[in-house]
VMD Tcl script that builds the backbone (N, CA, C; Angstrom):
set m [mol new atoms 198]
animate dup $m
set s [atomselect $m all]
$s set {name element resname resid chain x y z} {
  {N N MET 1 A 0.623 -1.463 -0.020}
  {CA C MET 1 A 0.169 0.118 -0.007}
  {C C MET 1 A 0.805 1.540 0.069}
  {N N ARG 2 A 0.612 1.979 -0.967}
  {CA C ARG 2 A 1.467 3.337 -0.930}
  {C C ARG 2 A 0.721 4.493 0.229}
  {N N ASN 3 A 1.461 5.127 0.471}
  {CA C ASN 3 A 1.092 6.444 1.246}
  {C C ASN 3 A 2.051 7.664 1.422}
  {N N ARG 4 A 1.080 8.826 1.699}
  {CA C ARG 4 A 1.583 10.101 2.091}
  {C C ARG 4 A 2.605 10.156 3.362}
  {N N LEU 5 A 2.927 9.600 3.674}
  {CA C LEU 5 A 3.527 9.639 5.186}
  {C C LEU 5 A 4.820 10.587 5.054}
  {N N ARG 6 A 5.551 9.992 4.333}
  {CA C ARG 6 A 6.840 10.819 4.408}
  {C C ARG 6 A 6.787 12.316 3.787}
  {N N GLU 7 A 5.784 12.499 2.760}
  {CA C GLU 7 A 5.430 13.959 2.441}
  {C C GLU 7 A 4.758 14.640 3.352}
  {N N LEU 8 A 3.891 14.311 3.951}
  {CA C LEU 8 A 2.985 14.739 4.900}
  {C C LEU 8 A 4.115 15.343 6.070}
  {N N ARG 9 A 4.757 14.495 6.145}
  {CA C ARG 9 A 5.678 14.744 7.903}
  {C C ARG 9 A 6.490 15.358 7.758}
  {N N ALA 10 A 7.247 15.625 6.240}
  {CA C ALA 10 A 8.421 16.836 5.849}
  {C C ALA 10 A 7.511 18.144 5.470}
  {N N GLU 11 A 6.432 18.014 5.164}
  {CA C GLU 11 A 5.810 19.630 5.296}
  {C C GLU 11 A 5.514 19.634 6.413}
  {N N LEU 12 A 5.782 19.389 7.426}
  {CA C LEU 12 A 5.364 19.966 8.706}
  {C C LEU 12 A 6.821 20.011 9.645}
  {N N GLY 13 A 7.933 19.153 8.830}
  {CA C GLY 13 A 9.433 19.476 9.334}
  {C C GLY 13 A 9.469 18.526 10.387}
  {N N TRP 14 A 8.678 17.392 10.289}
  {CA C TRP 14 A 8.767 16.456 12.109}
  {C C TRP 14 A 9.794 15.479 11.362}
  {N N SER 15 A 10.659 14.781 12.272}
  {CA C SER 15 A 11.594 13.433 11.787}
  {C C SER 15 A 10.498 12.654 12.147}
  {N N GLN 16 A 10.731 11.296 11.802}
  {CA C GLN 16 A 10.403 10.211 11.963}
  {C C GLN 16 A 10.123 9.896 13.446}
  {N N GLN 17 A 11.157 10.569 14.418}
  {CA C GLN 17 A 11.048 10.271 15.465}
  {C C GLN 17 A 9.626 10.931 16.258}
  {N N VAL 18 A 9.650 12.098 15.708}
  {CA C VAL 18 A 8.420 13.037 15.834}
  {C C VAL 18 A 7.359 12.385 15.664}
  {N N LEU 19 A 6.917 11.830 14.543}
  {CA C LEU 19 A 5.792 11.345 14.174}
  {C C LEU 19 A 5.612 10.399 14.982}
  {N N ALA 20 A 6.581 9.475 15.247}
  {CA C ALA 20 A 6.330 8.069 16.107}
  {C C ALA 20 A 5.890 8.682 17.535}
  {N N ASP 21 A 6.434 9.632 18.193}
  {CA C ASP 21 A 5.830 10.038 18.977}
  {C C ASP 21 A 4.366 10.745 19.320}
  {N N HIS 22 A 3.626 11.030 18.124}
  {CA C HIS 22 A 2.728 11.685 18.121}
  {C C HIS 22 A 1.489 10.428 18.015}
  {N N LEU 23 A 1.990 9.190 17.366}
  {CA C LEU 23 A 1.531 8.160 17.107}
  {C C LEU 23 A 1.378 7.146 18.038}
  {N N ASP 24 A 2.236 7.376 19.274}
  {CA C ASP 24 A 2.624 6.153 20.168}
  {C C ASP 24 A 3.198 4.837 19.344}
  {N N VAL 25 A 4.320 5.390 18.835}
  {CA C VAL 25 A 4.608 3.984 18.263}
  {C C VAL 25 A 6.075 4.151 17.844}
  {N N SER 26 A 6.995 3.262 17.361}
  {CA C SER 26 A 8.297 3.047 17.496}
  {C C SER 26 A 8.706 4.170 15.953}
  {N N ARG 27 A 10.093 4.619 16.185}
  {CA C ARG 27 A 10.196 5.055 14.981}
  {C C ARG 27 A 10.624 4.090 13.569}
  {N N GLN 28 A 10.873 2.929 13.971}
  {CA C GLN 28 A 10.942 1.911 13.201}
  {C C GLN 28 A 9.891 1.372 12.490}
  {N N THR 29 A 8.589 1.843 13.405}
  {CA C THR 29 A 7.496 1.375 12.692}
  {C C THR 29 A 7.309 2.397 11.454}
  {N N VAL 30 A 7.395 4.192 11.866}
  {CA C VAL 30 A 7.117 5.017 11.126}
  {C C VAL 30 A 8.318 4.569 9.751}
  {N N ASN 31 A 9.588 4.276 9.895}
  {CA C ASN 31 A 9.948 3.881 8.669}
  {C C ASN 31 A 9.376 2.841 7.685}
  {N N ALA 32 A 8.949 1.615 8.911}
  {CA C ALA 32 A 8.125 0.492 7.765}
  {C C ALA 32 A 7.214 0.874 7.349}
  {N N LEU 33 A 6.254 1.895 8.023}
  {CA C LEU 33 A 5.194 2.788 7.098}
  {C C LEU 33 A 5.267 3.300 5.783}
  {N N GLU 34 A 6.684 3.992 6.152}
  {CA C GLU 34 A 6.664 5.047 5.077}
  {C C GLU 34 A 7.434 4.474 3.773}
  {N N THR 35 A 7.877 3.080 3.956}
  {CA C THR 35 A 8.647 2.560 2.893}
  {C C THR 35 A 7.934 1.233 2.511}
  {N N GLY 36 A 6.489 1.518 3.136}
  {CA C GLY 36 A 5.370 0.116 2.524}
  {C C GLY 36 A 6.217 -1.408 2.970}
  {N N LYS 37 A 6.780 -1.582 3.836}
  {CA C LYS 37 A 6.910 -2.433 4.468}
  {C C LYS 37 A 6.629 -3.270 5.528}
  {N N TYR 38 A 5.139 -2.184 5.776}
  {CA C TYR 38 A 3.942 -2.242 6.716}
  {C C TYR 38 A 2.939 -1.457 6.684}
  {N N ASP 39 A 1.740 -2.438 6.799}
  {CA C ASP 39 A 0.571 -1.721 6.411}
  {C C ASP 39 A 0.138 -1.351 7.712}
  {N N PRO 40 A -0.750 -0.195 8.164}
  {CA C PRO 40 A -0.935 -0.214 9.325}
  {C C PRO 40 A -2.280 -0.286 9.686}
  {N N SER 41 A -2.755 -0.708 11.046}
  {CA C SER 41 A -4.048 -1.463 11.664}
  {C C SER 41 A -5.095 -0.570 11.099}
  {N N LEU 42 A -6.062 -0.319 11.152}
  {CA C LEU 42 A -7.300 0.181 10.976}
  {C C LEU 42 A -7.078 1.297 12.066}
  {N N PRO 43 A -7.050 1.133 13.178}
  {CA C PRO 43 A -7.058 2.156 14.202}
  {C C PRO 43 A -6.038 2.959 13.935}
  {N N LEU 44 A -4.648 2.526 13.754}
  {CA C LEU 44 A -3.740 3.234 13.639}
  {C C LEU 44 A -3.893 4.476 12.045}
  {N N ALA 45 A -4.434 3.744 11.111}
  {CA C ALA 45 A -4.670 4.689 9.821}
  {C C ALA 45 A -5.539 5.374 10.615}
  {N N PHE 46 A -6.503 5.493 11.017}
  {CA C PHE 46 A -7.458 6.761 11.705}
  {C C PHE 46 A -6.796 7.324 12.357}
  {N N LYS 47 A -5.596 6.952 13.196}
  {CA C LYS 47 A -4.834 7.979 14.236}
  {C C LYS 47 A -4.474 8.758 13.203}
  {N N ILE 48 A -3.420 8.444 12.455}
  {CA C ILE 48 A -2.704 8.973 11.199}
  {C C ILE 48 A -3.976 10.089 10.681}
  {N N GLY 49 A -4.772 9.891 9.984}
  {CA C GLY 49 A -5.553 10.407 9.600}
  {C C GLY 49 A -5.946 11.636 10.043}
  {N N ARG 50 A -6.394 11.223 11.631}
  {CA C ARG 50 A -6.588 12.363 12.327}
  {C C ARG 50 A -5.494 13.343 12.451}
  {N N LEU 51 A -4.142 13.068 12.534}
  {CA C LEU 51 A -3.380 13.802 13.167}
  {C C LEU 51 A -3.016 14.674 11.609}
  {N N PHE 52 A -2.879 14.463 10.622}
  {CA C PHE 52 A -2.764 15.428 9.525}
  {C C PHE 52 A -4.367 16.046 9.304}
  {N N LYS 53 A -5.381 15.817 9.682}
  {CA C LYS 53 A -6.690 16.278 9.497}
  {C C LYS 53 A -6.762 15.861 8.010}
  {N N LEU 54 A -6.849 14.700 7.626}
  {CA C LEU 54 A -7.274 14.247 6.529}
  {C C LEU 54 A -8.102 12.648 6.433}
  {N N LYS 55 A -8.736 12.910 5.418}
  {CA C LYS 55 A -9.397 11.159 5.261}
  {C C LYS 55 A -8.320 10.137 5.111}
  {N N ILE 56 A -8.653 8.782 5.633}
  {CA C ILE 56 A -7.213 7.638 5.481}
  {C C ILE 56 A -7.018 7.552 3.764}
  {N N GLU 57 A -8.306 7.659 3.094}
  {CA C GLU 57 A -8.133 7.499 1.522}
  {C C GLU 57 A -7.403 8.530 1.083}
  {N N ASP 58 A -6.987 9.650 1.701}
  {CA C ASP 58 A -5.981 10.785 1.441}
  {C C ASP 58 A -4.839 10.568 1.457}
  {N N VAL 59 A -4.249 9.771 2.403}
  {CA C VAL 59 A -2.814 9.513 3.031}
  {C C VAL 59 A -2.430 8.250 2.125}
  {N N PHE 60 A -3.552 7.175 2.207}
  {CA C PHE 60 A -3.294 5.788 2.182}
  {C C PHE 60 A -3.707 5.598 0.462}
  {N N ASP 61 A -3.171 4.820 -0.242}
  {CA C ASP 61 A -3.889 4.637 -1.493}
  {C C ASP 61 A -3.556 3.223 -2.235}
  {N N ASP 62 A -4.507 2.497 -1.949}
  {CA C ASP 62 A -4.537 0.836 -2.243}
  {C C ASP 62 A -4.244 0.759 -3.635}
  {N N GLU 63 A -2.847 0.448 -4.168}
  {CA C GLU 63 A -2.620 -0.301 -5.406}
  {C C GLU 63 A -3.560 -0.993 -6.068}
  {N N HIS 64 A -4.043 -1.831 -5.406}
  {CA C HIS 64 A -5.012 -2.785 -5.964}
  {C C HIS 64 A -6.643 -2.514 -6.065}
  {N N ALA 65 A -6.603 -1.534 -5.913}
  {CA C ALA 65 A -8.356 -1.115 -5.477}
  {C C ALA 65 A -8.999 -1.029 -6.981}
  {N N LEU 66 A -10.217 -1.486 -6.991}
  {CA C LEU 66 A -10.925 -1.835 -8.243}
  {C C LEU 66 A -11.328 -0.562 -8.950}
}
mol reanalyze $m
mol bondsrecalc $m
mol representation Tube
mol addrep $m
């Protein structure tokens, strides 16, 4: 699943650690999300959307959507 996390984080000037702190996850989790090695749980996806004041589909893109 592709996402805009790196882009959104950069717009705010946040490091991966700062984003991780806001989401209550590890920096490694943020890195895995940004590189597409990990797909977030639904609660985490909603938390990310709320943090950036965006809908989930504005942050995440299912490459295989119909």
